[in-house]
N, C-alpha and C positions, 0 to 999 in steps of 0.2 A: 429604444428601448435602456437606458441606465442600467448600470452596474452598481446593486451597494457598494459601497467604501469597505474597501478591505481594511480593519482595525486591526493589524497586525506587524509587529517588530520585524520586518524585512532580511534585522542583520541578527536578528537574536540566533545563539549557537550555543551549544551546549559546554560547558568546561572540558571536560569528555565523557566519552562514551563507556571507560571502562570505569571511573574510579571518580568521587561519590557515587553508588549506585545501589537503589533501594532494595530488599530482597524481592516487592510485586516486580521490578523491571525485570530480574535478571532471568525470576521464574516465565513470565508472560513472553518476553523476548527470544526464550527456547524453543517457544513449539511450535513447529510448523504450520499444523493443521490449523484452519481460518476456523472449524467449526469449533476445533476443541481451544482455542485459544480465547474465542466467544465467551467457552463456556464460565472458562476458566475465569477470566475478568468478570464476570457477572458474580461468579460465586464467591470473589475478594472484596467484590466491592459488598455485597451483603452479608460480610464476615464472618462465609464459612467455610473458609480454605481448607481448616481441617475438616469437612468431610470428604477432599478432595480423593478419589484413589489415585496412588500415586501413579499408575498406567500411564494416566492423562496427561503428565505435565512433564511427560517424558519427549527428547524431541524426535527422535522417532516410533511410529507405533511397530510392533513386531509385526510379519508376515500378515498368520492367522488374523491378530488387530484391525490390520488396515481392512482385511477383506470381509468381517464382518462389520466395519463400519460404514465401507462404501458400501453394503448390502443395505444399509438404509435407504438411502438416497444417493445419487452421482454428486453431489453439490459439495457432500463427505468427503471428494476425493482433495479440494481445495486448500491446498500450502502442501499436501502431506509429500507429492511429489518434487519437491523444492532438495537441489543440492545439498548435504552438510556442510554445514559450518566448518571453516577447519582452528587448528587450537589456535586458541585465543582471538577469533573472530568473532562478531555480533551481529545480530540484525538492529538495523538501524530504523528501515522503515516498510513499509508494505503498498500495496496497492494489492485492493480485491476486486474482481468484477463477477456479476450477477450470471456468469455466462452456468451451462449446464451443468460442468464441472468445478465450478466459481474459483476458476483460477486465480493463480497469486504471482507478484510479483516482488520482488526486495532488492534493498541492499544493504550489502552484508560490508562493515567495519573493521579492520582491521590495525594496529601500530606496527610500523616497520621503520627501525632506529626513529627519527624525530618527526617522520611522517607517519600520517593518516592514509593509509590506502582504501579505497573502495572497489566493491564490482559488485556488478547486478546479475542476478538471476532470476531465472524462471523456471517453468516446470518444464520447460519441453525441450533438455541440453543445450537453452541459447538460440532456438530457434527464431524465438520471435525479438529477439534484442540484436540491436545495432552494432555496427564497430565499437561507436565509443561507452561501451558497457563498463569502463576503469578509467578512475581518475587518482592521483591524489593531492595532499593539501598539508600546511605545515602545521596549520591550527584547524579544529572541527570545521567542518562547513556553514555556511550559516542556512537559513530556512529557505531562504531564497538558492543559492548556491545550490544545496539541496535537490531541490524541487526539479531547478532548470536539468542538471546533471543525470535526474530521473527519466523525465521526458525525453531528453537527448536519447540515452539508453534503451527505454522503451516508449514508442510513443503511443500511448494515448489517447488521442487526440485522431489518431488513424484510425483506432481499434473503436471508437466511437464513429467515427465516419461509415466506417465499411459494417455495420451494426443498424447503424441509423439514418446513415447517412444525411442529406442538408434541409429535413425537413423540420422544421420549427415547432410543426406540430407535436412532433415527440419528444419535448422538450424536460418533461416531467420524466419521460423514459428512462432519456440520458443520463440526468438528476440521479436517478436509483439505481444506475446500472454500475456505477463503483462507489469507491470510498477509500481514502488514504488513511494511515493509522501509526504514530510510530509512538513507541514509549521516551525519546531524545526528543521530540521538537513538537510542543502543543498546538503550534499553530500548521501544520504540512495539512491535514486535514481540510481548514477554511482554503491555504491556500492549493491546492489542487482542486479543489469545488471551482473556486474563483476565476484560475485558469479556463476551465472549462466554461465558465460562464462568459469570459471574454470569447472562447471560439463559439458561442450558440448565441451570440450578440448579431453579429450579420444573418444567418438563417430567422432569429424573431424577427432583424428589423424588416427582411423579406416579406413576412409571413403579416405581418403589421400590414405593411404596401396592398399585400395581395387584399387581404379582405377590406381596406378604403375601398381600394376598385371593385371593390362587388357590392358596396351600399349603393 
């Protein structure tokens, strides 16, 4: 099975993570919760941002708000337990998985002197991360560099293997189990999906061979 050609400039890099930056990016990237963020994005896309309650736009929910949110469904926990960003630190990319609690893993960036520094964070105090969870660069990372760093710090492919094994029959479930997003890298979502398709390729080939043998 051939993987569709990726129509993406792998060398794309934003001019900066801090300026210039539109109001939408500021608002959206500050929201931890996956469900809250998705709702705010839909409202902004529909031109209804004036209807958004201020509480939805804050980075952290107050304890009583968090308890009420989680009571709706465990998936509303997703992203709400990410660590706080440090001063002048901003989220530049995240991957969310369709687990019961909709776990989120992110990369935060900051500027230290002439360099950009990056740290990967999860909702489990770093328990799901590797030792390669931090790095720095003189220029903002390219989308290819960002993706390499993310997948080295948090092994999405291992997560998929733990949940689905090597059964190519579940390829559609694999594809629906994760999604990447970034306010700074329009191609990040597509590149993450492409990396997973490359991982799926031998599984799908083995399945096709098995089906041919059964004919």
